[in-house]
C-alpha positions as a Python dict, from the first residue, in 0.01 Angstrom:
ca = {
    (1, 'M'): (0, 0, 0),
    (2, 'K'): (274, 134, -220),
    (3, 'Y'): (591, -43, -338),
    (4, 'Y'): (939, 156, -339),
    (5, 'L'): (1282, 47, -458),
    (6, 'H'): (1608, 211, -365),
    (7, 'R'): (1784, 381, -650),
    (8, 'K'): (2135, 237, -569),
    (9, 'Y'): (2098, -83, -339),
    (10, 'Y'): (1869, -390, -372),
    (11, 'I'): (1623, -290, -89),
    (12, 'A'): (1255, -229, -122),
    (13, 'I'): (964, -105, 71),
    (14, 'H'): (606, -243, 83),
    (15, 'G'): (420, 3, 290),
    (16, 'D'): (458, 361, 430),
    (17, 'L'): (797, 499, 292),
    (18, 'I'): (832, 746, 581),
    (19, 'D'): (762, 471, 850),
    (20, 'A'): (1033, 250, 688),
    (21, 'V'): (1291, 532, 685),
    (22, 'K'): (1214, 598, 1039),
    (23, 'A'): (1227, 253, 1146),
    (24, 'I'): (1538, 93, 1294),
    (25, 'H'): (1733, -47, 1001),
    (26, 'P'): (2087, -206, 955),
    (27, 'F'): (2193, 68, 694),
    (28, 'E'): (2406, 375, 768),
    (29, 'S'): (2135, 610, 645),
    (30, 'L'): (1809, 613, 444),
    (31, 'R'): (1625, 901, 281),
    (32, 'A'): (1279, 879, 131),
    (33, 'S'): (1429, 1064, -181),
    (34, 'D'): (1666, 748, -221),
    (35, 'F'): (1355, 563, -328),
    (36, 'Y'): (1110, 545, -630),
    (37, 'E'): (783, 381, -669),
    (38, 'I'): (747, 41, -840),
    (39, 'T'): (451, -204, -929),
    (40, 'A'): (357, -498, -709),
    (41, 'D'): (508, -722, -984),
    (42, 'E'): (841, -550, -983),
    (43, 'Y'): (852, -583, -610),
    (44, 'T'): (754, -955, -628),
    (45, 'N'): (1004, -1027, -931),
    (46, 'T'): (1308, -826, -794),
    (47, 'V'): (1592, -1025, -603),
    (48, 'L'): (1632, -808, -304),
    (49, 'D'): (1882, -808, -17),
    (50, 'W'): (1642, -647, 242),
    (51, 'R'): (1271, -569, 233),
    (52, 'Y'): (1049, -349, 456),
    (53, 'E'): (719, -534, 511),
    (54, 'D'): (486, -566, 806),
    (55, 'G'): (630, -277, 974),
    (56, 'E'): (1003, -424, 1008),
    (57, 'W'): (1321, -461, 795),
    (58, 'Q'): (1354, -822, 674),
    (59, 'Q'): (1645, -992, 513),
}
């Protein structure tokens, strides 16, 4: 699975980018183009407000 970080906010995705954007989320709007791919280490070591893991958004 791939990891993605939002370009502006401290939110990230571990999994399918399109599924995460389409999932019910607490944000006004999300677009796949708002994210860029990162490494697993970057994902683990970044303090995030929200994460998309295991098919759901988690705070």
